[in-house]
All heavy atoms as a GROMACS GRO file, in nm:
protein
  600
    1MET      N    1  -4.237   4.293  -2.164
    1MET     CA    2  -4.119   4.377  -2.174
    1MET      C    3  -4.022   4.350  -2.059
    1MET      O    4  -3.902   4.350  -2.079
    1MET     CB    5  -4.163   4.523  -2.176
    1MET     CG    6  -4.052   4.618  -2.208
    1MET     SD    7  -4.000   4.595  -2.377
    1MET     CE    8  -3.920   4.746  -2.407
    2ASP      N    9  -4.078   4.330  -1.940
    2ASP     CA   10  -3.992   4.301  -1.824
    2ASP      C   11  -3.915   4.172  -1.844
    2ASP      O   12  -3.799   4.163  -1.805
    2ASP     CB   13  -4.075   4.293  -1.696
    2ASP     CG   14  -4.118   4.430  -1.647
    2ASP    OD1   15  -4.054   4.528  -1.690
    2ASP    OD2   16  -4.212   4.437  -1.568
    3LYS      N   17  -3.977   4.074  -1.904
    3LYS     CA   18  -3.910   3.947  -1.927
    3LYS      C   19  -3.794   3.966  -2.026
    3LYS      O   20  -3.686   3.910  -2.006
    3LYS     CB   21  -4.010   3.845  -1.981
    3LYS     CG   22  -3.949   3.706  -1.995
    3LYS     CD   23  -4.057   3.606  -2.022
    3LYS     CE   24  -3.998   3.471  -2.048
    3LYS     NZ   25  -3.988   3.386  -1.936
    4GLN      N   26  -3.817   4.047  -2.129
    4GLN     CA   27  -3.710   4.074  -2.225
    4GLN      C   28  -3.594   4.148  -2.157
    4GLN      O   29  -3.477   4.118  -2.182
    4GLN     CB   30  -3.762   4.157  -2.343
    4GLN     CG   31  -3.836   4.077  -2.446
    4GLN     CD   32  -3.878   4.165  -2.563
    4GLN    OE1   33  -3.904   4.285  -2.546
    4GLN    NE2   34  -3.888   4.104  -2.680
    5ASN      N   35  -3.628   4.245  -2.076
    5ASN     CA   36  -3.524   4.319  -2.003
    5ASN      C   37  -3.444   4.227  -1.910
    5ASN      O   38  -3.322   4.238  -1.901
    5ASN     CB   39  -3.586   4.433  -1.921
    5ASN     CG   40  -3.630   4.549  -2.008
    5ASN    OD1   41  -3.587   4.560  -2.122
    5ASN    ND2   42  -3.717   4.632  -1.956
    6GLU      N   43  -3.515   4.139  -1.843
    6GLU     CA   44  -3.449   4.044  -1.753
    6GLU      C   45  -3.357   3.951  -1.831
    6GLU      O   46  -3.243   3.924  -1.789
    6GLU     CB   47  -3.554   3.964  -1.676
    6GLU     CG   48  -3.498   3.870  -1.572
    6GLU     CD   49  -3.426   3.942  -1.460
    6GLU    OE1   50  -3.462   4.057  -1.427
    6GLU    OE2   51  -3.330   3.882  -1.405
    7GLN      N   52  -3.402   3.902  -1.945
    7GLN     CA   53  -3.320   3.814  -2.028
    7GLN      C   54  -3.196   3.888  -2.080
    7GLN      O   55  -3.086   3.833  -2.082
    7GLN     CB   56  -3.402   3.758  -2.146
    7GLN     CG   57  -3.502   3.653  -2.106
    7GLN     CD   58  -3.588   3.609  -2.225
    7GLN    OE1   59  -3.598   3.679  -2.325
    7GLN    NE2   60  -3.650   3.492  -2.211
    8HIS      N   61  -3.219   4.011  -2.121
    8HIS     CA   62  -3.108   4.091  -2.170
    8HIS      C   63  -3.006   4.118  -2.058
    8HIS      O   64  -2.885   4.109  -2.079
    8HIS     CB   65  -3.159   4.223  -2.230
    8HIS     CG   66  -3.052   4.304  -2.295
    8HIS    ND1   67  -2.984   4.262  -2.406
    8HIS    CD2   68  -2.999   4.426  -2.263
    8HIS    CE1   69  -2.895   4.353  -2.442
    8HIS    NE2   70  -2.902   4.454  -2.355
    9ARG      N   71  -3.054   4.147  -1.941
    9ARG     CA   72  -2.967   4.170  -1.826
    9ARG      C   73  -2.888   4.043  -1.793
    9ARG      O   74  -2.768   4.049  -1.767
    9ARG     CB   75  -3.050   4.213  -1.706
    9ARG     CG   76  -2.965   4.257  -1.588
    9ARG     CD   77  -3.046   4.307  -1.469
    9ARG     NE   78  -3.139   4.412  -1.507
    9ARG     CZ   79  -3.271   4.410  -1.482
    9ARG    NH1   80  -3.325   4.306  -1.418
    9ARG    NH2   81  -3.349   4.508  -1.519
   10GLU      N   82  -2.954   3.929  -1.794
   10GLU     CA   83  -2.885   3.803  -1.768
   10GLU      C   84  -2.778   3.776  -1.874
   10GLU      O   85  -2.669   3.729  -1.842
   10GLU     CB   86  -2.985   3.687  -1.763
   10GLU     CG   87  -3.070   3.685  -1.638
   10GLU     CD   88  -3.173   3.572  -1.639
   10GLU    OE1   89  -3.166   3.484  -1.728
   10GLU    OE2   90  -3.259   3.573  -1.550
   11TYR      N   91  -2.812   3.807  -1.999
   11TYR     CA   92  -2.716   3.791  -2.108
   11TYR      C   93  -2.594   3.880  -2.084
   11TYR      O   94  -2.480   3.836  -2.099
   11TYR     CB   95  -2.785   3.824  -2.241
   11TYR     CG   96  -2.691   3.831  -2.358
   11TYR    CD1   97  -2.642   3.714  -2.417
   11TYR    CD2   98  -2.650   3.953  -2.409
   11TYR    CE1   99  -2.555   3.720  -2.525
   11TYR    CE2  100  -2.563   3.961  -2.516
   11TYR     CZ  101  -2.516   3.844  -2.574
   11TYR     OH  102  -2.430   3.851  -2.680
   12LEU      N  103  -2.617   4.005  -2.047
   12LEU     CA  104  -2.506   4.098  -2.022
   12LEU      C  105  -2.421   4.052  -1.904
   12LEU      O  106  -2.297   4.056  -1.909
   12LEU     CB  107  -2.560   4.239  -1.998
   12LEU     CG  108  -2.624   4.308  -2.119
   12LEU    CD1  109  -2.682   4.443  -2.078
   12LEU    CD2  110  -2.523   4.324  -2.231
   13TYR      N  111  -2.486   4.008  -1.798
   13TYR     CA  112  -2.411   3.959  -1.681
   13TYR      C  113  -2.330   3.835  -1.717
   13TYR      O  114  -2.216   3.818  -1.671
   13TYR     CB  115  -2.504   3.929  -1.564
   13TYR     CG  116  -2.544   4.052  -1.486
   13TYR    CD1  117  -2.677   4.082  -1.462
   13TYR    CD2  118  -2.447   4.137  -1.433
   13TYR    CE1  119  -2.714   4.195  -1.391
   13TYR    CE2  120  -2.482   4.250  -1.362
   13TYR     CZ  121  -2.616   4.279  -1.342
   13TYR     OH  122  -2.652   4.390  -1.271
   14SER      N  123  -2.387   3.749  -1.797
   14SER     CA  124  -2.316   3.629  -1.839
   14SER      C  125  -2.192   3.666  -1.920
   14SER      O  126  -2.082   3.610  -1.896
   14SER     CB  127  -2.408   3.540  -1.922
   14SER     OG  128  -2.339   3.430  -1.973
   15ASN      N  129  -2.206   3.758  -2.013
   15ASN     CA  130  -2.090   3.802  -2.092
   15ASN      C  131  -1.986   3.870  -2.004
   15ASN      O  132  -1.866   3.847  -2.021
   15ASN     CB  133  -2.134   3.898  -2.204
   15ASN     CG  134  -2.188   3.823  -2.324
   15ASN    OD1  135  -2.172   3.703  -2.335
   15ASN    ND2  136  -2.253   3.895  -2.413
   16LEU      N  137  -2.032   3.953  -1.913
   16LEU     CA  138  -1.940   4.021  -1.823
   16LEU      C  139  -1.863   3.919  -1.738
   16LEU      O  140  -1.741   3.931  -1.720
   16LEU     CB  141  -2.016   4.119  -1.734
   16LEU     CG  142  -1.932   4.196  -1.632
   16LEU    CD1  143  -1.827   4.281  -1.704
   16LEU    CD2  144  -2.022   4.283  -1.546
   17SER      N  145  -1.934   3.819  -1.690
   17SER     CA  146  -1.870   3.716  -1.610
   17SER      C  147  -1.764   3.643  -1.691
   17SER      O  148  -1.652   3.617  -1.642
   17SER     CB  149  -1.977   3.618  -1.562
   17SER     OG  150  -1.918   3.514  -1.489
   18LYS      N  151  -1.793   3.610  -1.815
   18LYS     CA  152  -1.695   3.542  -1.902
   18LYS      C  153  -1.574   3.632  -1.928
   18LYS      O  154  -1.460   3.585  -1.926
   18LYS     CB  155  -1.760   3.503  -2.035
   18LYS     CG  156  -1.861   3.390  -2.023
   18LYS     CD  157  -1.929   3.365  -2.156
   18LYS     CE  158  -2.042   3.265  -2.141
   18LYS     NZ  159  -2.117   3.248  -2.268
   19GLN      N  160  -1.599   3.759  -1.951
   19GLN     CA  161  -1.488   3.851  -1.976
   19GLN      C  162  -1.401   3.868  -1.852
   19GLN      O  163  -1.277   3.874  -1.863
   19GLN     CB  164  -1.542   3.987  -2.024
   19GLN     CG  165  -1.600   3.983  -2.163
   19GLN     CD  166  -1.665   4.115  -2.203
   19GLN    OE1  167  -1.668   4.210  -2.126
   19GLN    NE2  168  -1.715   4.119  -2.326
   20LEU      N  169  -1.464   3.875  -1.736
   20LEU     CA  170  -1.386   3.887  -1.612
   20LEU      C  171  -1.303   3.761  -1.587
   20LEU      O  172  -1.189   3.770  -1.541
   20LEU     CB  173  -1.479   3.914  -1.494
   20LEU     CG  174  -1.539   4.055  -1.490
   20LEU    CD1  175  -1.641   4.064  -1.377
   20LEU    CD2  176  -1.432   4.160  -1.476
   21LEU      N  177  -1.360   3.645  -1.618
   21LEU     CA  178  -1.285   3.521  -1.604
   21LEU      C  179  -1.164   3.520  -1.698
   21LEU      O  180  -1.053   3.483  -1.657
   21LEU     CB  181  -1.375   3.401  -1.632
   21LEU     CG  182  -1.308   3.264  -1.622
   21LEU    CD1  183  -1.253   3.240  -1.482
   21LEU    CD2  184  -1.407   3.155  -1.660
   22ARG      N  185  -1.184   3.563  -1.823
   22ARG     CA  186  -1.072   3.570  -1.918
   22ARG      C  187  -0.967   3.670  -1.871
   22ARG      O  188  -0.847   3.645  -1.882
   22ARG     CB  189  -1.123   3.609  -2.057
   22ARG     CG  190  -1.174   3.491  -2.137
   22ARG     CD  191  -1.188   3.526  -2.284
   22ARG     NE  192  -1.284   3.633  -2.306
   22ARG     CZ  193  -1.409   3.614  -2.347
   22ARG    NH1  194  -1.453   3.493  -2.372
   22ARG    NH2  195  -1.489   3.716  -2.364
   23LEU      N  196  -1.012   3.782  -1.817
   23LEU     CA  197  -0.919   3.882  -1.766
   23LEU      C  198  -0.836   3.825  -1.651
   23LEU      O  199  -0.714   3.842  -1.645
   23LEU     CB  200  -0.996   4.006  -1.720
   23LEU     CG  201  -0.914   4.123  -1.670
   23LEU    CD1  202  -0.824   4.177  -1.781
   23LEU    CD2  203  -1.007   4.233  -1.619
   24LYS      N  204  -0.901   3.753  -1.560
   24LYS     CA  205  -0.829   3.691  -1.449
   24LYS      C  206  -0.728   3.589  -1.502
   24LYS      O  207  -0.613   3.585  -1.455
   24LYS     CB  208  -0.927   3.622  -1.354
   24LYS     CG  209  -0.858   3.559  -1.234
   24LYS     CD  210  -0.952   3.470  -1.157
   24LYS     CE  211  -0.885   3.402  -1.041
   24LYS     NZ  212  -0.760   3.335  -1.069
   25GLN      N  213  -0.768   3.509  -1.600
   25GLN     CA  214  -0.675   3.411  -1.657
   25GLN      C  215  -0.556   3.481  -1.722
   25GLN      O  216  -0.442   3.434  -1.709
   25GLN     CB  217  -0.747   3.323  -1.759
   25GLN     CG  218  -0.848   3.229  -1.696
   25GLN     CD  219  -0.938   3.162  -1.799
   25GLN    OE1  220  -0.951   3.208  -1.912
   25GLN    NE2  221  -1.002   3.053  -1.759
   26ASN      N  222  -0.582   3.590  -1.790
   26ASN     CA  223  -0.473   3.666  -1.853
   26ASN      C  224  -0.377   3.723  -1.750
   26ASN      O  225  -0.256   3.722  -1.769
   26ASN     CB  226  -0.528   3.776  -1.943
   26ASN     CG  227  -0.589   3.722  -2.071
   26ASN    OD1  228  -0.560   3.611  -2.111
   26ASN    ND2  229  -0.674   3.801  -2.134
   27PHE      N  230  -0.431   3.775  -1.640
   27PHE     CA  231  -0.345   3.827  -1.534
   27PHE      C  232  -0.265   3.714  -1.469
   27PHE      O  233  -0.147   3.732  -1.437
   27PHE     CB  234  -0.426   3.903  -1.429
   27PHE     CG  235  -0.446   4.047  -1.462
   27PHE    CD1  236  -0.572   4.096  -1.491
   27PHE    CD2  237  -0.337   4.135  -1.467
   27PHE    CE1  238  -0.590   4.231  -1.522
   27PHE    CE2  239  -0.354   4.268  -1.498
   27PHE     CZ  240  -0.482   4.316  -1.526
   28ASP      N  241  -0.327   3.600  -1.450
   28ASP     CA  242  -0.253   3.486  -1.394
   28ASP      C  243  -0.139   3.445  -1.486
   28ASP      O  244  -0.028   3.419  -1.441
   28ASP     CB  245  -0.348   3.367  -1.372
   28ASP     CG  246  -0.445   3.389  -1.257
   28ASP    OD1  247  -0.422   3.482  -1.177
   28ASP    OD2  248  -0.545   3.315  -1.250
   29LEU      N  249  -0.167   3.440  -1.616
   29LEU     CA  250  -0.064   3.406  -1.713
   29LEU      C  251   0.046   3.512  -1.716
   29LEU      O  252   0.166   3.480  -1.724
   29LEU     CB  253  -0.126   3.390  -1.851
   29LEU     CG  254  -0.033   3.341  -1.963
   29LEU    CD1  255   0.028   3.206  -1.928
   29LEU    CD2  256  -0.111   3.332  -2.093
   30LEU      N  257   0.007   3.638  -1.707
   30LEU     CA  258   0.105   3.747  -1.702
   30LEU      C  259   0.196   3.733  -1.581
   30LEU      O  260   0.318   3.749  -1.591
   30LEU     CB  261   0.033   3.882  -1.701
   30LEU     CG  262   0.122   4.006  -1.693
   30LEU    CD1  263   0.213   4.015  -1.815
   30LEU    CD2  264   0.036   4.131  -1.681
   31ASN      N  265   0.138   3.701  -1.466
   31ASN     CA  266   0.219   3.682  -1.345
   31ASN      C  267   0.316   3.566  -1.362
   31ASN      O  268   0.433   3.575  -1.321
   31ASN     CB  269   0.130   3.658  -1.224
   31ASN     CG  270   0.065   3.786  -1.175
   31ASN    OD1  271   0.118   3.895  -1.196
   31ASN    ND2  272  -0.049   3.773  -1.111
   32THR      N  273   0.270   3.459  -1.424
   32THR     CA  274   0.358   3.344  -1.450
   32THR      C  275   0.471   3.384  -1.544
   32THR      O  276   0.588   3.351  -1.519
   32THR     CB  277   0.277   3.228  -1.512
   32THR    OG1  278   0.174   3.191  -1.423
   32THR    CG2  279   0.366   3.109  -1.542
   33ASN      N  280   0.438   3.457  -1.648
   33ASN     CA  281   0.540   3.501  -1.744
   33ASN      C  282   0.642   3.595  -1.678
   33ASN      O  283   0.761   3.587  -1.707
   33ASN     CB  284   0.477   3.570  -1.864
   33ASN     CG  285   0.404   3.472  -1.954
   33ASN    OD1  286   0.424   3.352  -1.947
   33ASN    ND2  287   0.316   3.523  -2.039
   34MET      N  288   0.595   3.682  -1.592
   34MET     CA  289   0.685   3.774  -1.523
   34MET      C  290   0.779   3.698  -1.430
   34MET      O  291   0.898   3.730  -1.421
   34MET     CB  292   0.605   3.880  -1.446
   34MET     CG  293   0.539   3.981  -1.537
   34MET     SD  294   0.432   4.099  -1.452
   34MET     CE  295   0.545   4.175  -1.339
   35ALA      N  296   0.728   3.597  -1.363
   35ALA     CA  297   0.813   3.516  -1.274
   35ALA      C  298   0.919   3.442  -1.357
   35ALA      O  299   1.036   3.436  -1.317
   35ALA     CB  300   0.727   3.416  -1.196
   36THR      N  301   0.879   3.390  -1.472
   36THR     CA  302   0.973   3.322  -1.560
   36THR      C  303   1.079   3.419  -1.609
   36THR      O  304   1.199   3.386  -1.613
   36THR     CB  305   0.899   3.259  -1.680
   36THR    OG1  306   0.802   3.165  -1.631
   36THR    CG2  307   0.995   3.188  -1.773
   37LEU      N  308   1.036   3.538  -1.646
   37LEU     CA  309   1.131   3.640  -1.694
   37LEU      C  310   1.230   3.678  -1.585
   37LEU      O  311   1.350   3.690  -1.610
   37LEU     CB  312   1.054   3.763  -1.743
   37LEU     CG  313   1.137   3.877  -1.802
   37LEU    CD1  314   1.216   3.827  -1.924
   37LEU    CD2  315   1.046   3.992  -1.842
   38ARG      N  316   1.181   3.693  -1.462
   38ARG     CA  317   1.272   3.724  -1.350
   38ARG      C  318   1.373   3.612  -1.331
   38ARG      O  319   1.493   3.637  -1.310
   38ARG     CB  320   1.192   3.745  -1.221
   38ARG     CG  321   1.138   3.885  -1.204
   38ARG     CD  322   1.087   3.908  -1.062
   38ARG     NE  323   0.972   3.825  -1.029
   38ARG     CZ  324   0.847   3.859  -1.049
   38ARG    NH1  325   0.816   3.975  -1.103
   38ARG    NH2  326   0.748   3.778  -1.016
   39ASP      N  327   1.327   3.487  -1.337
   39ASP     CA  328   1.418   3.373  -1.321
   39ASP      C  329   1.522   3.370  -1.432
   39ASP      O  330   1.641   3.347  -1.406
   39ASP     CB  331   1.340   3.241  -1.321
   39ASP     CG  332   1.256   3.221  -1.196
   39ASP    OD1  333   1.278   3.295  -1.097
   39ASP    OD2  334   1.167   3.133  -1.199
   40GLN      N  335   1.478   3.395  -1.555
   40GLN     CA  336   1.572   3.394  -1.668
   40GLN      C  337   1.672   3.508  -1.656
   40GLN      O  338   1.791   3.490  -1.688
   40GLN     CB  339   1.496   3.404  -1.800
   40GLN     CG  340   1.420   3.279  -1.834
   40GLN     CD  341   1.335   3.293  -1.959
   40GLN    OE1  342   1.308   3.404  -2.006
   40GLN    NE2  343   1.294   3.181  -2.014
   41THR      N  344   1.627   3.623  -1.608
   41THR     CA  345   1.718   3.737  -1.590
   41THR      C  346   1.823   3.704  -1.484
   41THR      O  347   1.942   3.731  -1.502
   41THR     CB  348   1.638   3.863  -1.549
   41THR    OG1  349   1.544   3.892  -1.652
   41THR    CG2  350   1.729   3.981  -1.527
   42GLU      N  351   1.779   3.644  -1.375
   42GLU     CA  352   1.872   3.606  -1.269
   42GLU      C  353   1.974   3.504  -1.320
   42GLU      O  354   2.093   3.514  -1.293
   42GLU     CB  355   1.795   3.549  -1.150
   42GLU     CG  356   1.883   3.516  -1.032
   42GLU     CD  357   1.805   3.464  -0.913
   42GLU    OE1  358   1.690   3.509  -0.892
   42GLU    OE2  359   1.858   3.377  -0.842
   43GLN      N  360   1.927   3.406  -1.395
   43GLN     CA  361   2.018   3.305  -1.451
   43GLN      C  362   2.118   3.369  -1.548
   43GLN      O  363   2.236   3.334  -1.550
   43GLN     CB  364   1.939   3.195  -1.522
   43GLN     CG  365   1.859   3.106  -1.428
   43GLN     CD  366   1.947   3.030  -1.331
   43GLN    OE1  367   2.056   2.986  -1.366
   43GLN    NE2  368   1.901   3.015  -1.208
   44SER      N  369   2.071   3.464  -1.629
   44SER     CA  370   2.160   3.534  -1.723
   44SER      C  371   2.267   3.613  -1.648
   44SER      O  372   2.384   3.615  -1.688
   44SER     CB  373   2.080   3.628  -1.814
   44SER     OG  374   1.995   3.555  -1.897
   45GLN      N  375   2.226   3.678  -1.540
   45GLN     CA  376   2.322   3.754  -1.461
   45GLN      C  377   2.426   3.662  -1.399
   45GLN      O  378   2.546   3.692  -1.399
   45GLN     CB  379   2.250   3.834  -1.353
   45GLN     CG  380   2.171   3.950  -1.407
   45GLN     CD  381   2.084   4.016  -1.301
   45GLN    OE1  382   2.063   3.961  -1.193
   45GLN    NE2  383   2.032   4.134  -1.332
   46ARG      N  384   2.380   3.549  -1.346
   46ARG     CA  385   2.474   3.453  -1.287
   46ARG      C  386   2.571   3.401  -1.392
   46ARG      O  387   2.691   3.385  -1.365
   46ARG     CB  388   2.399   3.338  -1.223
   46ARG     CG  389   2.330   3.374  -1.095
   46ARG     CD  390   2.259   3.255  -1.036
   46ARG     NE  391   2.189   3.293  -0.915
   46ARG     CZ  392   2.124   3.209  -0.839
   46ARG    NH1  393   2.118   3.081  -0.871
   46ARG    NH2  394   2.063   3.251  -0.731
   47LEU      N  395   2.520   3.371  -1.511
   47LEU     CA  396   2.605   3.321  -1.618
   47LEU      C  397   2.708   3.427  -1.660
   47LEU      O  398   2.825   3.394  -1.681
   47LEU     CB  399   2.520   3.279  -1.738
   47LEU     CG  400   2.594   3.218  -1.856
   47LEU    CD1  401   2.668   3.092  -1.812
   47LEU    CD2  402   2.498   3.188  -1.969
   48ALA      N  403   2.665   3.553  -1.668
   48ALA     CA  404   2.758   3.660  -1.706
   48ALA      C  405   2.867   3.676  -1.600
   48ALA      O  406   2.985   3.693  -1.634
   48ALA     CB  407   2.682   3.792  -1.724
   49ILE      N  408   2.830   3.670  -1.474
   49ILE     CA  409   2.928   3.681  -1.366
   49ILE      C  410   3.025   3.563  -1.369
   49ILE      O  411   3.146   3.579  -1.356
   49ILE     CB  412   2.858   3.692  -1.228
   49ILE    CG1  413   2.786   3.827  -1.218
   49ILE    CG2  414   2.957   3.674  -1.114
   49ILE    CD1  415   2.691   3.838  -1.102
   50PHE      N  416   2.972   3.443  -1.389
   50PHE     CA  417   3.057   3.324  -1.397
   50PHE      C  418   3.154   3.336  -1.515
   50PHE      O  419   3.273   3.306  -1.502
   50PHE     CB  420   2.971   3.198  -1.412
   50PHE     CG  421   3.051   3.074  -1.434
   50PHE    CD1  422   3.116   3.012  -1.328
   50PHE    CD2  423   3.060   3.018  -1.561
   50PHE    CE1  424   3.191   2.897  -1.348
   50PHE    CE2  425   3.135   2.903  -1.581
   50PHE     CZ  426   3.201   2.842  -1.475
   51HIS      N  427   3.104   3.382  -1.628
   51HIS     CA  428   3.189   3.397  -1.746
   51HIS      C  429   3.300   3.500  -1.721
   51HIS      O  430   3.417   3.476  -1.754
   51HIS     CB  431   3.105   3.439  -1.866
   51HIS     CG  432   3.183   3.455  -1.993
   51HIS    ND1  433   3.237   3.349  -2.060
   51HIS    CD2  434   3.217   3.566  -2.063
   51HIS    CE1  435   3.302   3.393  -2.166
   51HIS    NE2  436   3.291   3.524  -2.171
   52ALA      N  437   3.264   3.612  -1.661
   52ALA     CA  438   3.363   3.715  -1.630
   52ALA      C  439   3.467   3.663  -1.532
   52ALA      O  440   3.588   3.686  -1.549
   52ALA     CB  441   3.295   3.840  -1.574
   53ALA      N  442   3.423   3.592  -1.430
   53ALA     CA  443   3.517   3.537  -1.331
   53ALA      C  444   3.610   3.436  -1.397
   53ALA      O  445   3.731   3.432  -1.366
   53ALA     CB  446   3.440   3.472  -1.216
   54THR      N  447   3.558   3.356  -1.487
   54THR     CA  448   3.641   3.258  -1.558
   54THR      C  449   3.746   3.329  -1.642
   54THR      O  450   3.863   3.288  -1.646
   54THR     CB  451   3.553   3.169  -1.648
   54THR    OG1  452   3.458   3.102  -1.566
   54THR    CG2  453   3.636   3.066  -1.722
   55GLN      N  454   3.706   3.437  -1.710
   55GLN     CA  455   3.801   3.512  -1.792
   55GLN      C  456   3.912   3.573  -1.706
   55GLN      O  457   4.029   3.572  -1.743
   55GLN     CB  458   3.728   3.622  -1.871
   55GLN     CG  459   3.632   3.570  -1.975
   55GLN     CD  460   3.702   3.487  -2.081
   55GLN    OE1  461   3.806   3.525  -2.132
   55GLN    NE2  462   3.645   3.372  -2.114
   56VAL      N  463   3.875   3.627  -1.590
   56VAL     CA  464   3.975   3.685  -1.499
   56VAL      C  465   4.070   3.575  -1.451
   56VAL      O  466   4.192   3.594  -1.450
   56VAL     CB  467   3.906   3.755  -1.379
   56VAL    CG1  468   4.006   3.789  -1.271
   56VAL    CG2  469   3.832   3.880  -1.427
   57PHE      N  470   4.014   3.462  -1.414
   57PHE     CA  471   4.097   3.351  -1.366
   57PHE      C  472   4.194   3.305  -1.476
   57PHE      O  473   4.313   3.284  -1.450
   57PHE     CB  474   4.010   3.235  -1.320
   57PHE     CG  475   4.089   3.113  -1.283
   57PHE    CD1  476   4.155   3.105  -1.162
   57PHE    CD2  477   4.097   3.005  -1.371
   57PHE    CE1  478   4.229   2.994  -1.128
   57PHE    CE2  479   4.171   2.893  -1.337
   57PHE     CZ  480   4.237   2.887  -1.216
   58MET      N  481   4.143   3.289  -1.597
   58MET     CA  482   4.228   3.242  -1.707
   58MET      C  483   4.337   3.346  -1.739
   58MET      O  484   4.451   3.310  -1.767
   58MET     CB  485   4.144   3.213  -1.832
   58MET     CG  486   4.048   3.097  -1.813
   58MET     SD  487   4.127   2.944  -1.763
   58MET     CE  488   4.208   2.899  -1.915
   59GLY      N  489   4.300   3.474  -1.733
   59GLY     CA  490   4.399   3.579  -1.756
   59GLY      C  491   4.508   3.577  -1.650
   59GLY      O  492   4.627   3.588  -1.680
   60ALA      N  493   4.467   3.562  -1.525
   60ALA     CA  494   4.565   3.557  -1.415
   60ALA      C  495   4.653   3.434  -1.429
   60ALA      O  496   4.774   3.439  -1.406
   60ALA     CB  497   4.492   3.556  -1.281
   61LYS      N  498   4.596   3.323  -1.468
   61LYS     CA  499   4.673   3.199  -1.487
   61LYS      C  500   4.780   3.219  -1.595
   61LYS      O  501   4.895   3.177  -1.578
   61LYS     CB  502   4.579   3.086  -1.526
   61LYS     CG  503   4.645   2.952  -1.538
   61LYS     CD  504   4.542   2.845  -1.571
   61LYS     CE  505   4.582   2.790  -1.707
   61LYS     NZ  506   4.493   2.690  -1.757
   62ASN      N  507   4.742   3.286  -1.704
   62ASN     CA  508   4.837   3.311  -1.812
   62ASN      C  509   4.949   3.405  -1.767
   62ASN      O  510   5.065   3.387  -1.803
   62ASN     CB  511   4.765   3.370  -1.934
   62ASN     CG  512   4.678   3.268  -2.003
   62ASN    OD1  513   4.698   3.147  -1.987
   62ASN    ND2  514   4.581   3.314  -2.079
   63VAL      N  515   4.914   3.506  -1.687
   63VAL     CA  516   5.016   3.598  -1.636
   63VAL      C  517   5.114   3.524  -1.547
   63VAL      O  518   5.236   3.537  -1.562
   63VAL     CB  519   4.950   3.716  -1.560
   63VAL    CG1  520   5.055   3.794  -1.481
   63VAL    CG2  521   4.877   3.807  -1.657
   64PHE      N  522   5.063   3.442  -1.455
   64PHE     CA  523   5.152   3.369  -1.365
   64PHE      C  524   5.234   3.265  -1.441
   64PHE      O  525   5.348   3.235  -1.404
   64PHE     CB  526   5.073   3.303  -1.252
   64PHE     CG  527   5.028   3.399  -1.148
   64PHE    CD1  528   4.894   3.417  -1.120
   64PHE    CD2  529   5.122   3.474  -1.076
   64PHE    CE1  530   4.853   3.507  -1.023
   64PHE    CE2  531   5.082   3.565  -0.980
   64PHE     CZ  532   4.947   3.581  -0.953
   65ALA      N  533   5.180   3.210  -1.548
   65ALA     CA  534   5.255   3.111  -1.626
   65ALA      C  535   5.375   3.175  -1.695
   65ALA      O  536   5.476   3.109  -1.718
   65ALA     CB  537   5.163   3.047  -1.729
   66ARG      N  538   5.366   3.303  -1.725
   66ARG     CA  539   5.476   3.372  -1.794
   66ARG      C  540   5.580   3.427  -1.698
   66ARG      O  541   5.688   3.467  -1.739
   66ARG     CB  542   5.420   3.487  -1.878
   66ARG     CG  543   5.339   3.440  -1.994
   66ARG     CD  544   5.292   3.555  -2.078
   66ARG     NE  545   5.187   3.509  -2.167
   66ARG     CZ  546   5.086   3.582  -2.206
   66ARG    NH1  547   5.075   3.706  -2.166
   66ARG    NH2  548   4.996   3.533  -2.286
   67CYS      N  549   5.546   3.434  -1.571
   67CYS     CA  550   5.641   3.489  -1.473
   67CYS      C  551   5.755   3.390  -1.452
   67CYS      O  552   5.734   3.269  -1.444
   67CYS     CB  553   5.572   3.511  -1.339
   67CYS     SG  554   5.456   3.647  -1.341
   68PRO      N  555   5.875   3.444  -1.442
   68PRO     CA  556   5.988   3.353  -1.414
   68PRO      C  557   5.976   3.298  -1.273
   68PRO      O  558   5.929   3.364  -1.182
   68PRO     CB  559   6.111   3.444  -1.430
   68PRO     CG  560   6.060   3.583  -1.416
   68PRO     CD  561   5.915   3.582  -1.455
   69THR      N  562   6.020   3.176  -1.259
   69THR     CA  563   6.015   3.117  -1.126
   69THR      C  564   6.138   3.162  -1.049
   69THR      O  565   6.247   3.173  -1.105
   69THR     CB  566   6.013   2.964  -1.135
   69THR    OG1  567   6.126   2.921  -1.209
   69THR    CG2  568   5.886   2.915  -1.198
   70PRO      N  569   6.121   3.191  -0.922
   70PRO     CA  570   6.237   3.237  -0.842
   70PRO      C  571   6.336   3.123  -0.823
   70PRO      O  572   6.301   3.007  -0.818
   70PRO     CB  573   6.174   3.280  -0.709
   70PRO     CG  574   6.042   3.212  -0.703
   70PRO     CD  575   5.999   3.185  -0.844
   71ASP      N  576   6.463   3.162  -0.815
   71ASP     CA  577   6.567   3.063  -0.788
   71ASP      C  578   6.550   3.010  -0.647
   71ASP      O  579   6.529   3.087  -0.554
   71ASP     CB  580   6.706   3.128  -0.800
   71ASP     CG  581   6.759   3.120  -0.941
   71ASP    OD1  582   6.703   3.041  -1.020
   71ASP    OD2  583   6.854   3.194  -0.973
   72ARG      N  584   6.564   2.884  -0.634
   72ARG     CA  585   6.551   2.823  -0.501
   72ARG      C  586   6.686   2.762  -0.461
   72ARG      O  587   6.696   2.646  -0.427
   72ARG     CB  588   6.442   2.718  -0.502
   72ARG     CG  589   6.309   2.777  -0.536
   72ARG     CD  590   6.198   2.700  -0.478
   72ARG     NE  591   6.076   2.779  -0.492
   72ARG     CZ  592   5.961   2.732  -0.530
   72ARG    NH1  593   5.949   2.606  -0.561
   72ARG    NH2  594   5.856   2.810  -0.537
   73SER      N  595   6.788   2.841  -0.472
   73SER     CA  596   6.922   2.789  -0.439
   73SER      C  597   6.954   2.810  -0.295
   73SER      O  598   6.915   2.894  -0.227
   73SER     CB  599   7.032   2.858  -0.519
   73SER     OG  600   6.996   2.892  -0.647
   0.00000   0.00000   0.00000
């Protein structure tokens, strides 16, 4: 009976070890995914700011293009 108990305990420890390894791998992958998401969010924010700045610049350029030029007499 002791031998059966020992084998069963070893089996349980082996399964637990495998599950903990999978859990660690999942957490590592989650951390990688979160870092990627942060990078993508930062890039999206930069792109939105660049786009807004371009629109402001183009709008200002159009306004100045319509302004009459002062006489230089």
